[in-house]
mmJSON file of the N, C-alpha and C atoms, coordinates in Angstrom:
{"data_MODEL":{"atom_site":{
"group_PDB":["ATOM","ATOM","ATOM","ATOM","ATOM","ATOM","ATOM","ATOM","ATOM","ATOM","ATOM","ATOM","ATOM","ATOM","ATOM","ATOM","ATOM","ATOM","ATOM","ATOM","ATOM","ATOM","ATOM","ATOM","ATOM","ATOM","ATOM","ATOM","ATOM","ATOM","ATOM","ATOM","ATOM","ATOM","ATOM","ATOM","ATOM","ATOM","ATOM","ATOM","ATOM","ATOM","ATOM","ATOM","ATOM","ATOM","ATOM","ATOM","ATOM","ATOM","ATOM","ATOM","ATOM","ATOM","ATOM","ATOM","ATOM","ATOM","ATOM","ATOM","ATOM","ATOM","ATOM","ATOM","ATOM","ATOM","ATOM","ATOM","ATOM","ATOM","ATOM","ATOM","ATOM","ATOM","ATOM","ATOM","ATOM","ATOM","ATOM","ATOM","ATOM","ATOM","ATOM","ATOM","ATOM","ATOM","ATOM","ATOM","ATOM","ATOM","ATOM","ATOM","ATOM","ATOM","ATOM","ATOM","ATOM","ATOM","ATOM","ATOM","ATOM","ATOM","ATOM","ATOM","ATOM","ATOM","ATOM","ATOM","ATOM","ATOM","ATOM","ATOM","ATOM","ATOM","ATOM","ATOM","ATOM","ATOM","ATOM","ATOM","ATOM","ATOM","ATOM","ATOM","ATOM","ATOM","ATOM","ATOM","ATOM","ATOM","ATOM","ATOM","ATOM","ATOM","ATOM","ATOM","ATOM","ATOM","ATOM","ATOM","ATOM","ATOM","ATOM","ATOM","ATOM","ATOM","ATOM","ATOM","ATOM","ATOM","ATOM","ATOM","ATOM","ATOM","ATOM","ATOM","ATOM","ATOM","ATOM","ATOM","ATOM","ATOM","ATOM","ATOM","ATOM","ATOM","ATOM","ATOM","ATOM","ATOM","ATOM","ATOM","ATOM","ATOM","ATOM","ATOM","ATOM","ATOM","ATOM","ATOM","ATOM","ATOM","ATOM","ATOM","ATOM","ATOM","ATOM","ATOM","ATOM","ATOM","ATOM","ATOM","ATOM","ATOM","ATOM","ATOM","ATOM","ATOM","ATOM","ATOM","ATOM","ATOM","ATOM","ATOM","ATOM","ATOM","ATOM","ATOM","ATOM","ATOM","ATOM","ATOM","ATOM","ATOM","ATOM","ATOM"],
"id":[1,2,3,4,5,6,7,8,9,10,11,12,13,14,15,16,17,18,19,20,21,22,23,24,25,26,27,28,29,30,31,32,33,34,35,36,37,38,39,40,41,42,43,44,45,46,47,48,49,50,51,52,53,54,55,56,57,58,59,60,61,62,63,64,65,66,67,68,69,70,71,72,73,74,75,76,77,78,79,80,81,82,83,84,85,86,87,88,89,90,91,92,93,94,95,96,97,98,99,100,101,102,103,104,105,106,107,108,109,110,111,112,113,114,115,116,117,118,119,120,121,122,123,124,125,126,127,128,129,130,131,132,133,134,135,136,137,138,139,140,141,142,143,144,145,146,147,148,149,150,151,152,153,154,155,156,157,158,159,160,161,162,163,164,165,166,167,168,169,170,171,172,173,174,175,176,177,178,179,180,181,182,183,184,185,186,187,188,189,190,191,192,193,194,195,196,197,198,199,200,201,202,203,204,205,206,207,208,209,210,211,212,213,214,215,216],
"type_symbol":["N","C","C","N","C","C","N","C","C","N","C","C","N","C","C","N","C","C","N","C","C","N","C","C","N","C","C","N","C","C","N","C","C","N","C","C","N","C","C","N","C","C","N","C","C","N","C","C","N","C","C","N","C","C","N","C","C","N","C","C","N","C","C","N","C","C","N","C","C","N","C","C","N","C","C","N","C","C","N","C","C","N","C","C","N","C","C","N","C","C","N","C","C","N","C","C","N","C","C","N","C","C","N","C","C","N","C","C","N","C","C","N","C","C","N","C","C","N","C","C","N","C","C","N","C","C","N","C","C","N","C","C","N","C","C","N","C","C","N","C","C","N","C","C","N","C","C","N","C","C","N","C","C","N","C","C","N","C","C","N","C","C","N","C","C","N","C","C","N","C","C","N","C","C","N","C","C","N","C","C","N","C","C","N","C","C","N","C","C","N","C","C","N","C","C","N","C","C","N","C","C","N","C","C","N","C","C","N","C","C","N","C","C","N","C","C"],
"label_atom_id":["N","CA","C","N","CA","C","N","CA","C","N","CA","C","N","CA","C","N","CA","C","N","CA","C","N","CA","C","N","CA","C","N","CA","C","N","CA","C","N","CA","C","N","CA","C","N","CA","C","N","CA","C","N","CA","C","N","CA","C","N","CA","C","N","CA","C","N","CA","C","N","CA","C","N","CA","C","N","CA","C","N","CA","C","N","CA","C","N","CA","C","N","CA","C","N","CA","C","N","CA","C","N","CA","C","N","CA","C","N","CA","C","N","CA","C","N","CA","C","N","CA","C","N","CA","C","N","CA","C","N","CA","C","N","CA","C","N","CA","C","N","CA","C","N","CA","C","N","CA","C","N","CA","C","N","CA","C","N","CA","C","N","CA","C","N","CA","C","N","CA","C","N","CA","C","N","CA","C","N","CA","C","N","CA","C","N","CA","C","N","CA","C","N","CA","C","N","CA","C","N","CA","C","N","CA","C","N","CA","C","N","CA","C","N","CA","C","N","CA","C","N","CA","C","N","CA","C","N","CA","C","N","CA","C","N","CA","C","N","CA","C","N","CA","C","N","CA","C","N","CA","C"],
"label_alt_id":[null,null,null,null,null,null,null,null,null,null,null,null,null,null,null,null,null,null,null,null,null,null,null,null,null,null,null,null,null,null,null,null,null,null,null,null,null,null,null,null,null,null,null,null,null,null,null,null,null,null,null,null,null,null,null,null,null,null,null,null,null,null,null,null,null,null,null,null,null,null,null,null,null,null,null,null,null,null,null,null,null,null,null,null,null,null,null,null,null,null,null,null,null,null,null,null,null,null,null,null,null,null,null,null,null,null,null,null,null,null,null,null,null,null,null,null,null,null,null,null,null,null,null,null,null,null,null,null,null,null,null,null,null,null,null,null,null,null,null,null,null,null,null,null,null,null,null,null,null,null,null,null,null,null,null,null,null,null,null,null,null,null,null,null,null,null,null,null,null,null,null,null,null,null,null,null,null,null,null,null,null,null,null,null,null,null,null,null,null,null,null,null,null,null,null,null,null,null,null,null,null,null,null,null,null,null,null,null,null,null,null,null,null,null,null,null],
"label_comp_id":["UNK","UNK","UNK","UNK","UNK","UNK","UNK","UNK","UNK","UNK","UNK","UNK","UNK","UNK","UNK","UNK","UNK","UNK","UNK","UNK","UNK","UNK","UNK","UNK","UNK","UNK","UNK","UNK","UNK","UNK","UNK","UNK","UNK","UNK","UNK","UNK","UNK","UNK","UNK","UNK","UNK","UNK","UNK","UNK","UNK","UNK","UNK","UNK","UNK","UNK","UNK","UNK","UNK","UNK","UNK","UNK","UNK","UNK","UNK","UNK","UNK","UNK","UNK","UNK","UNK","UNK","UNK","UNK","UNK","UNK","UNK","UNK","UNK","UNK","UNK","UNK","UNK","UNK","UNK","UNK","UNK","UNK","UNK","UNK","UNK","UNK","UNK","UNK","UNK","UNK","UNK","UNK","UNK","UNK","UNK","UNK","UNK","UNK","UNK","UNK","UNK","UNK","UNK","UNK","UNK","UNK","UNK","UNK","UNK","UNK","UNK","UNK","UNK","UNK","UNK","UNK","UNK","UNK","UNK","UNK","UNK","UNK","UNK","UNK","UNK","UNK","UNK","UNK","UNK","UNK","UNK","UNK","UNK","UNK","UNK","UNK","UNK","UNK","UNK","UNK","UNK","UNK","UNK","UNK","UNK","UNK","UNK","UNK","UNK","UNK","UNK","UNK","UNK","UNK","UNK","UNK","UNK","UNK","UNK","UNK","UNK","UNK","UNK","UNK","UNK","UNK","UNK","UNK","UNK","UNK","UNK","UNK","UNK","UNK","UNK","UNK","UNK","UNK","UNK","UNK","UNK","UNK","UNK","UNK","UNK","UNK","UNK","UNK","UNK","UNK","UNK","UNK","UNK","UNK","UNK","UNK","UNK","UNK","UNK","UNK","UNK","UNK","UNK","UNK","UNK","UNK","UNK","UNK","UNK","UNK","UNK","UNK","UNK","UNK","UNK","UNK"],
"label_asym_id":["A","A","A","A","A","A","A","A","A","A","A","A","A","A","A","A","A","A","A","A","A","A","A","A","A","A","A","A","A","A","A","A","A","A","A","A","A","A","A","A","A","A","A","A","A","A","A","A","A","A","A","A","A","A","A","A","A","A","A","A","A","A","A","A","A","A","A","A","A","A","A","A","A","A","A","A","A","A","A","A","A","A","A","A","A","A","A","A","A","A","A","A","A","A","A","A","A","A","A","A","A","A","A","A","A","A","A","A","A","A","A","A","A","A","A","A","A","A","A","A","A","A","A","A","A","A","A","A","A","A","A","A","A","A","A","A","A","A","A","A","A","A","A","A","A","A","A","A","A","A","A","A","A","A","A","A","A","A","A","A","A","A","A","A","A","A","A","A","A","A","A","A","A","A","A","A","A","A","A","A","A","A","A","A","A","A","A","A","A","A","A","A","A","A","A","A","A","A","A","A","A","A","A","A","A","A","A","A","A","A","A","A","A","A","A","A"],
"label_entity_id":["1","1","1","1","1","1","1","1","1","1","1","1","1","1","1","1","1","1","1","1","1","1","1","1","1","1","1","1","1","1","1","1","1","1","1","1","1","1","1","1","1","1","1","1","1","1","1","1","1","1","1","1","1","1","1","1","1","1","1","1","1","1","1","1","1","1","1","1","1","1","1","1","1","1","1","1","1","1","1","1","1","1","1","1","1","1","1","1","1","1","1","1","1","1","1","1","1","1","1","1","1","1","1","1","1","1","1","1","1","1","1","1","1","1","1","1","1","1","1","1","1","1","1","1","1","1","1","1","1","1","1","1","1","1","1","1","1","1","1","1","1","1","1","1","1","1","1","1","1","1","1","1","1","1","1","1","1","1","1","1","1","1","1","1","1","1","1","1","1","1","1","1","1","1","1","1","1","1","1","1","1","1","1","1","1","1","1","1","1","1","1","1","1","1","1","1","1","1","1","1","1","1","1","1","1","1","1","1","1","1","1","1","1","1","1","1"],
"label_seq_id":[1,1,1,2,2,2,3,3,3,4,4,4,5,5,5,6,6,6,7,7,7,8,8,8,9,9,9,10,10,10,11,11,11,12,12,12,13,13,13,14,14,14,15,15,15,16,16,16,17,17,17,18,18,18,19,19,19,20,20,20,21,21,21,22,22,22,23,23,23,24,24,24,25,25,25,26,26,26,27,27,27,28,28,28,29,29,29,30,30,30,31,31,31,32,32,32,33,33,33,34,34,34,35,35,35,36,36,36,37,37,37,38,38,38,39,39,39,40,40,40,41,41,41,42,42,42,43,43,43,44,44,44,45,45,45,46,46,46,47,47,47,48,48,48,49,49,49,50,50,50,51,51,51,52,52,52,53,53,53,54,54,54,55,55,55,56,56,56,57,57,57,58,58,58,59,59,59,60,60,60,61,61,61,62,62,62,63,63,63,64,64,64,65,65,65,66,66,66,67,67,67,68,68,68,69,69,69,70,70,70,71,71,71,72,72,72],
"pdbx_PDB_ins_code":[null,null,null,null,null,null,null,null,null,null,null,null,null,null,null,null,null,null,null,null,null,null,null,null,null,null,null,null,null,null,null,null,null,null,null,null,null,null,null,null,null,null,null,null,null,null,null,null,null,null,null,null,null,null,null,null,null,null,null,null,null,null,null,null,null,null,null,null,null,null,null,null,null,null,null,null,null,null,null,null,null,null,null,null,null,null,null,null,null,null,null,null,null,null,null,null,null,null,null,null,null,null,null,null,null,null,null,null,null,null,null,null,null,null,null,null,null,null,null,null,null,null,null,null,null,null,null,null,null,null,null,null,null,null,null,null,null,null,null,null,null,null,null,null,null,null,null,null,null,null,null,null,null,null,null,null,null,null,null,null,null,null,null,null,null,null,null,null,null,null,null,null,null,null,null,null,null,null,null,null,null,null,null,null,null,null,null,null,null,null,null,null,null,null,null,null,null,null,null,null,null,null,null,null,null,null,null,null,null,null,null,null,null,null,null,null],
"Cartn_x":[-5.306,-4.377,-3.808,-3.874,-3.329,-1.813,-1.296,0.134,1.046,0.589,1.446,1.691,0.675,0.846,1.756,1.673,2.586,4.024,4.226,5.573,6.088,5.259,5.677,5.966,5.141,5.375,6.684,6.947,8.205,9.411,9.326,10.433,10.654,9.58,9.698,10.33,9.898,10.446,11.93,12.323,13.736,14.57,14.038,14.767,14.94,13.893,13.992,14.998,14.952,15.856,17.311,17.585,18.954,19.438,18.585,18.97,19.286,18.503,18.764,20.093,20.375,21.64,22.835,22.739,23.839,24.051,22.974,23.11,23.704,23.256,23.791,25.28,25.69,27.11,27.943,27.389,28.156,28.335,27.319,27.458,28.508,28.482,29.45,30.876,31.062,32.4,32.926,32.1,32.578,32.833,32.014,32.252,33.551,33.875,35.144,36.304,36.157,37.244,37.559,36.563,36.788,37.23,37.112,37.477,36.416,35.179,34.101,33.478,33.509,32.854,33.759,35.034,35.956,36.869,36.503,37.306,37.085,37.818,37.696,36.377,35.775,34.491,33.337,32.177,30.97,30.721,30.166,29.888,28.895,29.041,28.103,26.696,25.765,24.369,24.118,24.916,24.707,24.914,25.808,26.013,24.765,24.234,23.027,21.828,21.733,20.625,20.727,21.939,22.12,21.723,22.118,21.718,20.204,19.594,18.142,17.399,17.865,17.214,17.39,18.577,18.809,17.907,17.762,16.87,15.421,15.062,13.706,13.426,14.394,14.228,13.996,14.791,14.642,13.295,12.853,11.555,10.4,10.469,9.414,9.404,10.582,10.649,10.014,10.307,9.715,8.2,7.737,6.295,5.621,6.27,5.713,5.594,6.572,6.501,5.413,5.264,4.186,2.812,2.649,1.379,1.13,2.188,2.043,1.622,2.218,1.856,0.407,-0.036,-1.395,-2.465,-2.105,-3.08,-3.233,-2.478,-2.6,-3.898],
"Cartn_y":[-66.646,-65.912,-66.881,-66.527,-67.412,-67.587,-68.722,-69.005,-68.006,-67.452,-66.508,-65.25,-64.807,-63.621,-63.899,-65.119,-65.5,-65.484,-66.027,-66.065,-64.657,-63.806,-62.423,-61.663,-61.884,-61.222,-61.701,-62.994,-63.522,-62.956,-62.873,-62.313,-60.855,-60.087,-58.677,-58.511,-59.326,-59.231,-59.573,-60.618,-60.987,-59.899,-59.292,-58.202,-57.022,-56.663,-55.561,-55.881,-57.111,-57.503,-57.463,-58.024,-58.055,-56.647,-55.818,-54.425,-53.677,-53.9,-53.256,-53.694,-54.997,-55.497,-54.966,-55.003,-54.511,-53.022,-52.272,-50.835,-50.531,-51.23,-51.008,-51.298,-52.438,-52.783,-51.864,-51.44,-50.546,-49.168,-48.675,-47.405,-47.534,-48.662,-48.9,-48.982,-49.738,-49.914,-48.62,-47.9,-46.64,-45.588,-45.603,-44.661,-44.936,-46.204,-46.559,-46.246,-46.567,-46.336,-44.844,-44.011,-42.565,-41.94,-42.673,-42.142,-41.274,-41.39,-40.55,-41.106,-42.415,-43.004,-42.935,-43.31,-43.324,-42.106,-41.057,-39.846,-38.992,-37.897,-37.027,-36.247,-35.982,-35.258,-36.253,-35.729,-36.556,-36.958,-38.152,-38.581,-37.636,-37.431,-36.539,-37.145,-36.293,-36.718,-37.777,-37.83,-38.832,-40.251,-40.422,-41.743,-42.157,-41.255,-41.578,-41.801,-41.01,-41.185,-42.529,-42.936,-44.237,-45.382,-45.286,-46.316,-46.318,-45.141,-45.061,-45.678,-45.43,-46.01,-47.527,-48.006,-49.449,-50.081,-49.437,-49.931,-49.916,-48.879,-48.803,-49.953,-50.287,-51.435,-52.71,-52.891,-54.085,-54.15,-53.031,-53.017,-53.26,-52.675,-52.91,-54.378,-54.984,-56.408,-57.255,-56.946,-57.702,-57.528,-56.315,-56.057,-56.765,-56.735,-57.426,-58.922,-59.519,-60.958,-61.277,-60.427,-60.643,-60.534,-59.562,-59.405,-60.613,-61.083,-62.258,-63.483,-63.643,-64.788,-64.684,-63.467,-63.316,-63.517,-63.379,-63.543,-64.993,-65.897,-67.311,-67.909],
"Cartn_z":[70.118,69.277,68.238,66.958,65.92,66.07,65.64,65.811,65.098,63.991,63.261,64.088,64.83,65.661,66.852,67.389,68.465,67.97,66.769,66.202,65.927,65.366,65.094,66.38,67.402,68.692,69.305,69.202,69.747,69.015,67.699,66.91,67.284,67.401,67.764,69.135,70.087,71.441,71.444,70.715,70.66,69.986,68.935,68.265,69.218,69.938,70.893,72.001,72.509,73.591,73.124,71.953,71.443,71.12,70.544,70.27,71.564,72.591,73.877,74.473,74.406,74.948,74.152,72.831,71.993,72.221,72.299,72.513,73.882,74.905,76.242,76.32,75.759,75.787,74.904,73.762,72.9,73.534,74.237,74.949,76.05,76.756,77.815,77.253,76.192,75.618,75.02,74.272,73.694,74.768,75.819,76.919,77.643,77.828,78.466,77.54,76.247,75.287,75.14,75.186,75.075,76.392,77.461,78.771,79.397,78.902,79.415,80.695,80.862,82.028,83.253,83.081,84.209,84.228,83.517,83.484,84.724,84.817,85.997,86.052,84.889,84.879,84.859,85.129,85.062,83.607,83.4,82.019,81.348,80.037,79.337,79.273,78.944,78.912,77.843,76.79,75.746,76.277,77.234,77.843,78.599,79.414,80.192,79.276,78.214,77.274,76.563,76.206,75.57,76.485,77.755,78.718,78.919,78.924,79.119,77.938,76.732,75.559,75.552,75.913,75.984,77.044,78.178,79.22,78.743,77.998,77.439,76.481,75.621,74.732,75.539,76.587,77.413,78.106,78.632,79.316,78.36,77.171,76.181,75.765,75.659,75.326,76.427,77.675,78.778,78.837,78.659,78.673,77.505,76.336,75.178,75.396,76.043,76.306,77.336,78.325,79.31,78.644,77.741,77.035,76.134,75.467,74.601,75.404,76.589,77.438,77.93,78.215,78.735,77.663,76.399,75.32,74.864,75.452,75.047,75.509],
"occupancy":[1.0,1.0,1.0,1.0,1.0,1.0,1.0,1.0,1.0,1.0,1.0,1.0,1.0,1.0,1.0,1.0,1.0,1.0,1.0,1.0,1.0,1.0,1.0,1.0,1.0,1.0,1.0,1.0,1.0,1.0,1.0,1.0,1.0,1.0,1.0,1.0,1.0,1.0,1.0,1.0,1.0,1.0,1.0,1.0,1.0,1.0,1.0,1.0,1.0,1.0,1.0,1.0,1.0,1.0,1.0,1.0,1.0,1.0,1.0,1.0,1.0,1.0,1.0,1.0,1.0,1.0,1.0,1.0,1.0,1.0,1.0,1.0,1.0,1.0,1.0,1.0,1.0,1.0,1.0,1.0,1.0,1.0,1.0,1.0,1.0,1.0,1.0,1.0,1.0,1.0,1.0,1.0,1.0,1.0,1.0,1.0,1.0,1.0,1.0,1.0,1.0,1.0,1.0,1.0,1.0,1.0,1.0,1.0,1.0,1.0,1.0,1.0,1.0,1.0,1.0,1.0,1.0,1.0,1.0,1.0,1.0,1.0,1.0,1.0,1.0,1.0,1.0,1.0,1.0,1.0,1.0,1.0,1.0,1.0,1.0,1.0,1.0,1.0,1.0,1.0,1.0,1.0,1.0,1.0,1.0,1.0,1.0,1.0,1.0,1.0,1.0,1.0,1.0,1.0,1.0,1.0,1.0,1.0,1.0,1.0,1.0,1.0,1.0,1.0,1.0,1.0,1.0,1.0,1.0,1.0,1.0,1.0,1.0,1.0,1.0,1.0,1.0,1.0,1.0,1.0,1.0,1.0,1.0,1.0,1.0,1.0,1.0,1.0,1.0,1.0,1.0,1.0,1.0,1.0,1.0,1.0,1.0,1.0,1.0,1.0,1.0,1.0,1.0,1.0,1.0,1.0,1.0,1.0,1.0,1.0,1.0,1.0,1.0,1.0,1.0,1.0],
"B_iso_or_equiv":[0.0,0.0,0.0,0.0,0.0,0.0,0.0,0.0,0.0,0.0,0.0,0.0,0.0,0.0,0.0,0.0,0.0,0.0,0.0,0.0,0.0,0.0,0.0,0.0,0.0,0.0,0.0,0.0,0.0,0.0,0.0,0.0,0.0,0.0,0.0,0.0,0.0,0.0,0.0,0.0,0.0,0.0,0.0,0.0,0.0,0.0,0.0,0.0,0.0,0.0,0.0,0.0,0.0,0.0,0.0,0.0,0.0,0.0,0.0,0.0,0.0,0.0,0.0,0.0,0.0,0.0,0.0,0.0,0.0,0.0,0.0,0.0,0.0,0.0,0.0,0.0,0.0,0.0,0.0,0.0,0.0,0.0,0.0,0.0,0.0,0.0,0.0,0.0,0.0,0.0,0.0,0.0,0.0,0.0,0.0,0.0,0.0,0.0,0.0,0.0,0.0,0.0,0.0,0.0,0.0,0.0,0.0,0.0,0.0,0.0,0.0,0.0,0.0,0.0,0.0,0.0,0.0,0.0,0.0,0.0,0.0,0.0,0.0,0.0,0.0,0.0,0.0,0.0,0.0,0.0,0.0,0.0,0.0,0.0,0.0,0.0,0.0,0.0,0.0,0.0,0.0,0.0,0.0,0.0,0.0,0.0,0.0,0.0,0.0,0.0,0.0,0.0,0.0,0.0,0.0,0.0,0.0,0.0,0.0,0.0,0.0,0.0,0.0,0.0,0.0,0.0,0.0,0.0,0.0,0.0,0.0,0.0,0.0,0.0,0.0,0.0,0.0,0.0,0.0,0.0,0.0,0.0,0.0,0.0,0.0,0.0,0.0,0.0,0.0,0.0,0.0,0.0,0.0,0.0,0.0,0.0,0.0,0.0,0.0,0.0,0.0,0.0,0.0,0.0,0.0,0.0,0.0,0.0,0.0,0.0,0.0,0.0,0.0,0.0,0.0,0.0],
"pdbx_formal_charge":[null,null,null,null,null,null,null,null,null,null,null,null,null,null,null,null,null,null,null,null,null,null,null,null,null,null,null,null,null,null,null,null,null,null,null,null,null,null,null,null,null,null,null,null,null,null,null,null,null,null,null,null,null,null,null,null,null,null,null,null,null,null,null,null,null,null,null,null,null,null,null,null,null,null,null,null,null,null,null,null,null,null,null,null,null,null,null,null,null,null,null,null,null,null,null,null,null,null,null,null,null,null,null,null,null,null,null,null,null,null,null,null,null,null,null,null,null,null,null,null,null,null,null,null,null,null,null,null,null,null,null,null,null,null,null,null,null,null,null,null,null,null,null,null,null,null,null,null,null,null,null,null,null,null,null,null,null,null,null,null,null,null,null,null,null,null,null,null,null,null,null,null,null,null,null,null,null,null,null,null,null,null,null,null,null,null,null,null,null,null,null,null,null,null,null,null,null,null,null,null,null,null,null,null,null,null,null,null,null,null,null,null,null,null,null,null],
"auth_seq_id":[1,1,1,2,2,2,3,3,3,4,4,4,5,5,5,6,6,6,7,7,7,8,8,8,9,9,9,10,10,10,11,11,11,12,12,12,13,13,13,14,14,14,15,15,15,16,16,16,17,17,17,18,18,18,19,19,19,20,20,20,21,21,21,22,22,22,23,23,23,24,24,24,25,25,25,26,26,26,27,27,27,28,28,28,29,29,29,30,30,30,31,31,31,32,32,32,33,33,33,34,34,34,35,35,35,36,36,36,37,37,37,38,38,38,39,39,39,40,40,40,41,41,41,42,42,42,43,43,43,44,44,44,45,45,45,46,46,46,47,47,47,48,48,48,49,49,49,50,50,50,51,51,51,52,52,52,53,53,53,54,54,54,55,55,55,56,56,56,57,57,57,58,58,58,59,59,59,60,60,60,61,61,61,62,62,62,63,63,63,64,64,64,65,65,65,66,66,66,67,67,67,68,68,68,69,69,69,70,70,70,71,71,71,72,72,72],
"auth_comp_id":["UNK","UNK","UNK","UNK","UNK","UNK","UNK","UNK","UNK","UNK","UNK","UNK","UNK","UNK","UNK","UNK","UNK","UNK","UNK","UNK","UNK","UNK","UNK","UNK","UNK","UNK","UNK","UNK","UNK","UNK","UNK","UNK","UNK","UNK","UNK","UNK","UNK","UNK","UNK","UNK","UNK","UNK","UNK","UNK","UNK","UNK","UNK","UNK","UNK","UNK","UNK","UNK","UNK","UNK","UNK","UNK","UNK","UNK","UNK","UNK","UNK","UNK","UNK","UNK","UNK","UNK","UNK","UNK","UNK","UNK","UNK","UNK","UNK","UNK","UNK","UNK","UNK","UNK","UNK","UNK","UNK","UNK","UNK","UNK","UNK","UNK","UNK","UNK","UNK","UNK","UNK","UNK","UNK","UNK","UNK","UNK","UNK","UNK","UNK","UNK","UNK","UNK","UNK","UNK","UNK","UNK","UNK","UNK","UNK","UNK","UNK","UNK","UNK","UNK","UNK","UNK","UNK","UNK","UNK","UNK","UNK","UNK","UNK","UNK","UNK","UNK","UNK","UNK","UNK","UNK","UNK","UNK","UNK","UNK","UNK","UNK","UNK","UNK","UNK","UNK","UNK","UNK","UNK","UNK","UNK","UNK","UNK","UNK","UNK","UNK","UNK","UNK","UNK","UNK","UNK","UNK","UNK","UNK","UNK","UNK","UNK","UNK","UNK","UNK","UNK","UNK","UNK","UNK","UNK","UNK","UNK","UNK","UNK","UNK","UNK","UNK","UNK","UNK","UNK","UNK","UNK","UNK","UNK","UNK","UNK","UNK","UNK","UNK","UNK","UNK","UNK","UNK","UNK","UNK","UNK","UNK","UNK","UNK","UNK","UNK","UNK","UNK","UNK","UNK","UNK","UNK","UNK","UNK","UNK","UNK","UNK","UNK","UNK","UNK","UNK","UNK"],
"auth_asym_id":["A","A","A","A","A","A","A","A","A","A","A","A","A","A","A","A","A","A","A","A","A","A","A","A","A","A","A","A","A","A","A","A","A","A","A","A","A","A","A","A","A","A","A","A","A","A","A","A","A","A","A","A","A","A","A","A","A","A","A","A","A","A","A","A","A","A","A","A","A","A","A","A","A","A","A","A","A","A","A","A","A","A","A","A","A","A","A","A","A","A","A","A","A","A","A","A","A","A","A","A","A","A","A","A","A","A","A","A","A","A","A","A","A","A","A","A","A","A","A","A","A","A","A","A","A","A","A","A","A","A","A","A","A","A","A","A","A","A","A","A","A","A","A","A","A","A","A","A","A","A","A","A","A","A","A","A","A","A","A","A","A","A","A","A","A","A","A","A","A","A","A","A","A","A","A","A","A","A","A","A","A","A","A","A","A","A","A","A","A","A","A","A","A","A","A","A","A","A","A","A","A","A","A","A","A","A","A","A","A","A","A","A","A","A","A","A"],
"auth_atom_id":["N","CA","C","N","CA","C","N","CA","C","N","CA","C","N","CA","C","N","CA","C","N","CA","C","N","CA","C","N","CA","C","N","CA","C","N","CA","C","N","CA","C","N","CA","C","N","CA","C","N","CA","C","N","CA","C","N","CA","C","N","CA","C","N","CA","C","N","CA","C","N","CA","C","N","CA","C","N","CA","C","N","CA","C","N","CA","C","N","CA","C","N","CA","C","N","CA","C","N","CA","C","N","CA","C","N","CA","C","N","CA","C","N","CA","C","N","CA","C","N","CA","C","N","CA","C","N","CA","C","N","CA","C","N","CA","C","N","CA","C","N","CA","C","N","CA","C","N","CA","C","N","CA","C","N","CA","C","N","CA","C","N","CA","C","N","CA","C","N","CA","C","N","CA","C","N","CA","C","N","CA","C","N","CA","C","N","CA","C","N","CA","C","N","CA","C","N","CA","C","N","CA","C","N","CA","C","N","CA","C","N","CA","C","N","CA","C","N","CA","C","N","CA","C","N","CA","C","N","CA","C","N","CA","C","N","CA","C","N","CA","C","N","CA","C","N","CA","C","N","CA","C"],
"pdbx_PDB_model_num":[1,1,1,1,1,1,1,1,1,1,1,1,1,1,1,1,1,1,1,1,1,1,1,1,1,1,1,1,1,1,1,1,1,1,1,1,1,1,1,1,1,1,1,1,1,1,1,1,1,1,1,1,1,1,1,1,1,1,1,1,1,1,1,1,1,1,1,1,1,1,1,1,1,1,1,1,1,1,1,1,1,1,1,1,1,1,1,1,1,1,1,1,1,1,1,1,1,1,1,1,1,1,1,1,1,1,1,1,1,1,1,1,1,1,1,1,1,1,1,1,1,1,1,1,1,1,1,1,1,1,1,1,1,1,1,1,1,1,1,1,1,1,1,1,1,1,1,1,1,1,1,1,1,1,1,1,1,1,1,1,1,1,1,1,1,1,1,1,1,1,1,1,1,1,1,1,1,1,1,1,1,1,1,1,1,1,1,1,1,1,1,1,1,1,1,1,1,1,1,1,1,1,1,1,1,1,1,1,1,1,1,1,1,1,1,1]
}}}
């Protein structure tokens, strides 16, 4: 694999990982600030969907790094 593709894959994986972390924490913070997470009712579906998308970003980043390592 040429070095430029390794560098691009690494940048993409880091962007996905950071986006997943920022999204996960922002969903958590906004949910707490609005009182949706620790409120008397169950959290709305948008909270769970936000966590699922953040988890998806993280998993795609991990899979991308494993694929990058295997192509060396």
